[in-house]
C-alpha positions as CSV (number, residue, x, y, z in Angstrom):
1,M,0.0,0.0,0.0
2,T,1.6,3.3,-1.0
3,M,2.3,6.2,1.6
4,R,-0.6,8.5,-0.4
5,R,-3.2,5.6,0.1
6,T,-2.5,5.0,3.6
7,A,-2.7,8.8,4.3
8,A,-6.0,8.8,2.5
9,I,-7.6,6.0,4.4
10,N,-6.6,7.6,8.0
11,M,-8.2,10.8,6.9
12,L,-11.2,9.1,5.7
13,A,-11.1,7.5,9.1
14,C,-10.9,10.8,11.3
15,V,-13.5,12.4,9.4
16,A,-15.9,9.1,10.3
17,I,-15.0,9.4,13.9
18,A,-15.6,13.3,13.8
19,V,-19.2,12.4,12.3
20,L,-19.7,9.8,14.9
21,L,-18.9,11.9,18.0
22,A,-21.2,14.6,16.4
23,L,-24.1,12.2,16.2
24,V,-23.6,10.8,20.0
25,S,-23.2,14.2,21.2
26,A,-26.1,15.9,19.3
27,P,-29.2,17.0,21.4
28,R,-32.1,14.2,21.3
29,G,-35.5,15.6,20.8
30,G,-36.7,15.1,24.5
31,A,-34.1,17.2,25.7
32,Q,-33.9,21.5,26.2
33,A,-31.9,22.2,23.1
34,A,-29.3,25.0,24.4
35,R,-27.7,25.5,21.1
36,V,-24.8,28.2,21.4
37,K,-22.3,28.3,24.1
38,A,-21.9,31.7,25.7
39,S,-18.8,34.1,24.4
40,P,-18.5,36.3,27.7
41,A,-14.9,37.3,27.1
42,S,-15.5,41.1,26.5
43,L,-18.3,41.0,29.5
44,P,-17.4,42.1,33.1
45,A,-16.7,40.2,35.8
46,V,-20.4,40.2,37.1
47,R,-21.4,37.5,39.7
48,H,-24.4,38.9,41.3
49,V,-27.5,39.8,39.1
50,F,-30.4,41.3,40.3
51,V,-33.8,42.1,38.4
52,I,-36.7,44.3,39.3
53,L,-39.5,43.9,36.9
54,L,-42.3,46.6,36.8
55,E,-45.6,46.4,34.6
56,N,-47.2,47.9,31.6
57,Q,-45.6,51.2,30.9
58,S,-44.1,52.6,27.9
59,F,-41.0,54.4,27.4
60,G,-42.3,57.7,26.4
61,V,-44.3,57.6,29.5
62,T,-42.0,56.5,32.0
63,F,-38.6,58.3,31.0
64,G,-40.6,61.4,29.2
65,K,-39.7,64.6,30.3
66,H,-42.6,65.0,32.8
67,S,-42.7,61.6,34.2
68,P,-44.3,60.7,36.9
69,A,-41.3,58.5,38.2
70,P,-38.4,61.4,38.3
71,Y,-36.4,58.8,40.5
72,L,-36.7,55.9,38.0
73,A,-36.6,58.3,34.9
74,Q,-33.8,61.0,36.4
75,T,-32.1,59.9,39.3
76,L,-31.2,56.0,38.4
77,P,-30.2,56.7,34.7
78,A,-27.7,59.1,35.9
79,Q,-26.1,56.6,38.5
80,G,-25.7,54.1,35.5
81,A,-27.1,53.1,32.2
82,L,-30.7,53.8,30.4
83,L,-31.5,51.7,27.4
84,T,-33.7,53.8,25.3
85,H,-34.7,50.8,22.8
86,Y,-35.5,47.9,25.2
87,Y,-38.7,46.0,24.3
88,G,-41.0,43.4,25.6
89,I,-41.8,40.4,23.7
90,G,-45.6,40.1,23.7
91,H,-48.6,41.0,25.4
92,A,-49.9,40.4,28.0
93,S,-47.9,39.8,31.3
94,L,-47.1,36.0,31.9
95,D,-45.3,35.4,28.2
96,N,-42.9,38.3,29.1
97,Y,-42.0,36.8,32.7
98,V,-41.4,33.2,30.8
99,A,-39.4,34.7,28.2
100,L,-37.1,36.1,30.7
101,I,-36.2,32.7,32.4
102,S,-36.5,30.2,29.7
103,G,-36.4,31.8,26.2
104,Q,-40.1,30.4,25.3
105,A,-42.2,32.5,23.1
106,P,-45.9,33.4,24.0
107,N,-48.5,30.9,23.2
108,E,-52.4,31.8,23.1
109,Q,-52.7,30.9,26.9
110,T,-49.7,32.7,28.2
111,Q,-50.9,35.6,26.4
112,L,-54.1,35.5,28.2
113,D,-52.2,35.4,31.4
114,C,-53.7,32.0,32.1
115,P,-57.1,32.3,33.6
116,I,-57.1,28.4,33.9
117,V,-53.7,26.7,34.8
118,S,-53.5,24.3,32.3
119,E,-50.9,22.0,31.5
120,F,-48.8,22.6,28.5
121,R,-49.7,20.4,25.6
122,L,-47.0,19.7,23.3
123,A,-47.7,19.5,19.6
124,Q,-45.0,17.5,19.1
125,P,-42.5,15.5,21.2
126,G,-39.4,17.3,22.4
127,L,-38.4,20.9,21.2
128,D,-38.1,22.4,17.8
129,A,-34.7,23.8,16.3
130,H,-35.2,27.0,17.9
131,G,-35.4,25.1,21.6
132,Q,-39.4,26.2,21.5
133,A,-41.9,23.7,23.1
134,L,-44.6,23.9,20.2
135,G,-48.0,23.7,21.5
136,V,-50.5,25.5,23.9
137,G,-50.8,25.9,27.8
138,C,-49.4,27.3,31.1
139,V,-47.1,25.0,33.0
140,Y,-44.1,24.1,31.1
141,P,-43.3,19.9,31.0
142,R,-39.9,19.2,32.3
143,L,-38.2,19.0,29.0
144,V,-38.3,22.8,29.1
145,K,-35.5,24.1,31.4
146,T,-35.2,27.5,33.1
147,L,-32.3,29.8,34.0
148,P,-32.8,28.4,37.7
149,D,-32.1,25.1,36.3
150,Q,-28.9,26.0,34.4
151,L,-27.4,28.1,37.4
152,E,-27.9,25.0,39.8
153,A,-26.4,22.6,37.2
154,A,-23.4,25.3,37.1
155,G,-23.1,25.4,40.9
156,L,-24.7,28.8,40.9
157,T,-27.4,30.4,43.3
158,W,-30.9,32.2,42.5
159,K,-34.0,33.2,44.5
160,A,-37.2,34.9,43.6
161,Y,-38.9,37.6,46.0
162,M,-42.5,38.0,45.6
163,E,-44.1,41.0,47.6
164,D,-47.3,40.0,49.3
165,M,-46.9,36.4,48.5
166,G,-48.6,34.3,50.9
167,K,-50.2,37.5,52.8
168,D,-53.9,35.9,52.5
169,P,-52.8,31.9,52.8
170,R,-56.4,31.1,51.6
171,R,-55.3,32.3,47.9
172,E,-51.6,31.0,48.2
173,R,-48.7,29.6,50.0
174,A,-46.1,31.8,51.7
175,T,-43.4,30.3,49.7
176,C,-43.8,28.9,46.0
177,G,-47.0,30.2,46.1
178,H,-49.3,29.2,43.0
179,T,-52.8,27.9,41.7
180,P,-53.0,24.3,41.5
181,V,-52.4,23.0,37.9
182,G,-55.7,22.6,36.3
183,A,-57.9,25.2,38.6
184,P,-58.8,28.5,37.9
185,E,-56.3,31.3,38.4
186,T,-57.3,32.9,41.9
187,T,-54.6,35.7,42.1
188,H,-55.3,37.8,39.3
189,L,-57.1,40.6,41.2
190,A,-55.4,42.1,44.3
191,T,-57.1,42.1,47.9
192,V,-56.8,44.7,50.4
193,S,-54.3,42.3,52.3
194,D,-52.9,40.3,49.3
195,K,-51.5,42.2,46.0
196,Y,-49.6,39.1,45.1
197,A,-50.1,37.7,41.3
198,A,-49.1,34.4,40.1
199,R,-48.8,35.5,36.6
200,H,-45.6,37.9,37.5
201,D,-43.8,35.0,39.0
202,P,-42.8,32.8,36.0
203,F,-41.0,30.2,38.2
204,V,-44.1,28.9,39.4
205,Y,-45.0,28.0,35.6
206,F,-42.4,25.3,35.4
207,H,-42.4,21.5,36.4
208,T,-38.7,21.6,36.8
209,I,-39.3,24.1,39.6
210,I,-42.8,23.3,41.3
211,D,-42.4,19.4,41.2
212,D,-39.7,19.5,43.7
213,Q,-41.7,21.7,46.5
214,A,-38.9,21.9,49.1
215,R,-36.5,23.2,46.5
216,C,-39.6,25.8,45.1
217,D,-40.2,26.7,48.7
218,A,-36.4,27.4,49.5
219,H,-36.2,29.7,46.3
220,V,-39.4,31.3,45.4
221,V,-39.9,33.1,48.9
222,N,-41.7,36.6,50.0
223,L,-40.2,39.9,49.5
224,D,-39.9,40.4,53.2
225,A,-36.7,38.1,53.4
226,L,-34.7,40.0,50.8
227,S,-33.6,42.6,53.5
228,K,-31.9,39.6,55.5
229,D,-30.6,37.9,52.7
230,L,-28.5,41.1,51.4
231,K,-26.9,41.6,54.7
232,S,-23.9,39.0,53.6
233,N,-22.4,37.8,50.4
234,A,-23.0,34.2,51.5
235,T,-26.8,34.6,51.5
236,T,-27.1,36.7,48.3
237,A,-28.0,34.4,45.4
238,N,-26.1,34.9,42.1
239,Y,-29.2,35.8,40.7
240,T,-32.0,37.6,42.2
241,F,-35.4,38.2,40.5
242,I,-38.0,40.8,42.4
243,T,-41.7,41.2,41.7
244,P,-43.2,44.0,43.7
245,N,-47.2,43.4,44.3
246,L,-49.5,44.8,41.9
247,C,-49.7,48.0,43.4
248,H,-45.9,48.8,43.6
249,D,-45.0,47.7,40.2
250,G,-47.4,50.2,38.4
251,H,-49.9,47.7,37.4
252,D,-52.7,49.2,39.2
253,P,-53.5,52.8,38.9
254,D,-55.4,53.1,42.0
255,C,-54.4,50.8,44.7
256,I,-57.2,49.1,46.2
257,D,-56.0,50.0,49.7
258,G,-56.1,53.8,48.6
259,T,-52.5,54.0,48.6
260,P,-51.0,55.7,45.1
261,G,-50.6,53.6,42.3
262,G,-49.2,53.4,38.8
263,L,-45.7,55.2,38.4
264,E,-46.0,57.2,41.7
265,A,-45.9,53.7,43.5
266,V,-42.9,52.7,41.3
267,D,-41.2,55.2,42.6
268,L,-41.8,54.8,46.2
269,F,-40.9,51.1,45.8
270,L,-37.7,51.7,44.1
271,K,-36.6,54.5,46.6
272,K,-37.0,51.9,49.5
273,W,-35.3,48.9,47.9
274,V,-32.6,50.0,45.5
275,P,-30.5,51.6,48.0
276,L,-30.6,48.1,50.0
277,I,-29.7,46.5,47.0
278,T,-26.8,48.8,45.7
279,Q,-25.5,49.0,49.6
280,S,-25.2,45.4,49.7
281,A,-21.7,43.7,49.7
282,A,-22.7,41.3,46.9
283,Y,-23.9,44.5,44.8
284,R,-20.6,46.4,45.7
285,Q,-18.4,43.6,44.8
286,D,-19.6,42.4,41.5
287,G,-23.2,43.4,41.0
288,L,-25.4,44.2,38.2
289,L,-29.0,45.7,39.2
290,I,-31.8,46.0,35.8
291,I,-34.9,47.5,36.0
292,T,-37.4,47.2,33.1
293,F,-41.1,46.6,32.6
294,D,-42.8,43.7,31.3
295,E,-44.5,45.2,28.3
296,S,-45.8,48.6,27.2
297,D,-49.2,49.7,27.8
298,G,-50.0,48.5,24.2
299,S,-51.4,51.9,23.1
300,G,-50.0,54.2,19.9
301,A,-47.8,53.0,17.3
302,D,-45.1,51.6,19.6
303,G,-47.6,49.7,21.7
304,S,-46.9,46.2,20.1
305,S,-43.5,47.1,18.1
306,A,-40.8,44.6,18.5
307,C,-37.1,44.4,17.6
308,C,-33.9,42.1,17.4
309,G,-35.8,39.8,14.7
310,E,-37.9,38.5,17.2
311,K,-40.3,35.4,15.9
312,P,-43.5,34.2,16.9
313,L,-43.9,30.6,18.5
314,P,-44.4,28.5,15.2
315,G,-47.9,27.2,14.8
316,A,-49.3,29.9,17.2
317,K,-52.5,31.5,16.4
318,H,-51.7,35.5,17.2
319,L,-48.9,37.4,16.7
320,P,-46.6,37.9,20.3
321,G,-48.1,41.4,20.7
322,F,-51.6,40.4,19.3
323,R,-51.6,43.7,17.0
324,G,-48.1,43.6,16.4
325,P,-44.9,41.6,16.7
326,G,-43.7,42.2,20.0
327,G,-44.3,43.9,23.4
328,G,-43.8,47.4,22.6
329,R,-40.8,50.0,23.6
330,I,-40.6,50.1,27.3
331,G,-36.7,51.0,28.5
332,A,-34.7,49.6,31.0
333,V,-32.1,51.3,33.7
334,L,-28.9,49.6,34.6
335,L,-26.9,49.9,37.7
336,S,-23.3,48.8,38.3
337,R,-19.9,49.7,39.1
338,F,-19.0,48.3,35.5
339,I,-20.9,51.1,34.1
340,K,-20.1,54.5,33.9
341,P,-22.6,56.7,35.3
342,G,-25.2,58.7,32.8
343,T,-24.5,55.9,29.8
344,V,-27.2,56.1,27.3
345,S,-27.5,53.1,24.4
346,S,-29.7,53.5,21.8
347,V,-29.0,49.7,20.8
348,P,-32.0,47.9,20.2
349,Y,-32.6,45.0,23.2
350,N,-35.4,42.8,24.4
351,H,-36.3,40.1,27.0
352,Y,-34.6,37.4,25.0
353,S,-31.6,39.8,24.8
354,L,-31.2,40.0,28.5
355,L,-31.6,36.3,29.2
356,R,-28.8,35.9,26.7
357,T,-27.0,38.6,28.4
358,V,-27.4,37.0,32.1
359,E,-26.3,33.3,30.4
360,D,-23.3,34.8,29.1
361,L,-22.6,36.5,32.4
362,F,-22.7,33.0,34.0
363,R,-20.8,31.1,31.2
364,L,-24.2,29.4,30.6
365,E,-25.6,27.9,27.4
366,H,-28.5,29.8,25.8
367,L,-32.0,28.8,26.0
368,G,-34.9,29.0,23.4
369,Y,-35.0,32.2,21.7
370,A,-32.0,33.6,23.7
371,A,-29.9,31.3,21.2
372,E,-31.0,33.0,18.0
373,P,-27.3,33.7,16.3
374,D,-28.3,37.1,15.2
375,L,-29.5,38.6,19.0
376,Q,-27.6,41.4,20.3
377,T,-26.3,41.1,23.9
378,L,-25.3,43.7,26.0
379,G,-21.9,44.8,25.2
380,A,-19.6,47.9,25.5
381,D,-22.4,50.1,24.4
382,V,-23.5,49.7,28.4
383,F,-20.3,48.4,30.0
384,A,-17.5,51.1,30.5
385,P,-14.1,49.8,28.9
386,G,-11.0,48.9,31.0
387,Q,-13.2,47.2,33.8
388,P,-11.9,43.7,35.0
389,A,-13.3,41.1,32.6
390,Q,-14.3,37.5,33.1
C-alpha cells in the first residue's frame, strides 16, 4: 500500500470518527436545545445579577420629560445606564416573564395570562430547532429548562422574591405560591391584604421547579426575606428576581387599599429597595441591577412593536403582541460599578437579549430564542471599557 493511499485512509477514518462523535453528542428531541455556547470574554466580572420587573408602561411615559417617576426616569439613569430601545416580547404579562427565564415564546394561553392554569400540551415530542416547545398551555413540561435549572447545574444560586405572596393564605402559600395546575387562577386581582399575582411569578409555571416542593419553597419566597439575605455575600444569590405587588409594580393605577398606584407607586418602591441592593456587599463587589418593565401599555404606534428579529412561536394563532410583533418599547435602567454613570444606549434589546446576557455573564448556554445567532447582547455600549473582564 502506498503512503498516499495510507494517508487517505487515515483521513477518512478521522472524518468518520468526527461524524460519529457529533451524532452521539447532538441533543435529542426530549432534551432542552441549548444550542449556542456563551462567549462572555468581553463582559465584566459580574457575579450577582438583580432584576426588578415592573408593569405595563411605555418608554415615552416612563422616561419622558414629565415622567411621574423622576427617581426611575432621572436619578437612576444618572447613576448608571439607560437603554432607550429596550422592548417587551409580547402581551399580556405572563409571556414576558416566561421569556425572561426560559426563552420560550408566547402561546395563546400565556398571552391571556392563563385564566385556567392548564398543563402545556405539546404538539410534537421534544423541542424544535429553536428550542421552543410547540403547543399551548401554561405550566411547561420538564423538558423545558429554565435559567434557575442552568444556574444550579453550574453550582450557582438563585432566588425569587415576591411581594405579598402568602399574605392571604387562603389564596396561596407564603413560599412557591401558585394556583394548583388545572384550576382557575385565583390571584389575578389584588385584595386589600394580598396584592401578589402569580402571573408575575414565572418560576411557578415550570414543572422543573414546582415538582420539587422543597426546592421551590427554598427559592421562591416573600419579598420580606430580601433585606436579611442582602446582609452578606453568602446569603445573596447569584441571580435575584424581584416582583413588586400589583400596586408597587405600577400595574394598578389606583391601589385597592387607597395608596398611590401607577408610576408614583413604582418610584416609592424603588426608593426603598434600590438603596438596599446597591449598598449590599454582593452588589458593591460585582453586582448588576436591571430595572425594566414586562411590556408597554399597548397603546399607540409603539405599543406592540418589537426589535431584534423577534419570532413568534411556530404555529401560534396570534402575533406575540396581538396587534403587532412584540410587547412594545419599554426601556430599561442598569446600575453597576462596571457601568459609567450617565451612559445612554440606543442599541435595540429585548427580554431574550437580557436572558442571553445573563447566561453569558454566568457562562451558561442559551435557552430558547435567547440562542438565535443574530440576537444582540449587552456589550461595550453599556459596560465601561477597562473594567475587569471575566
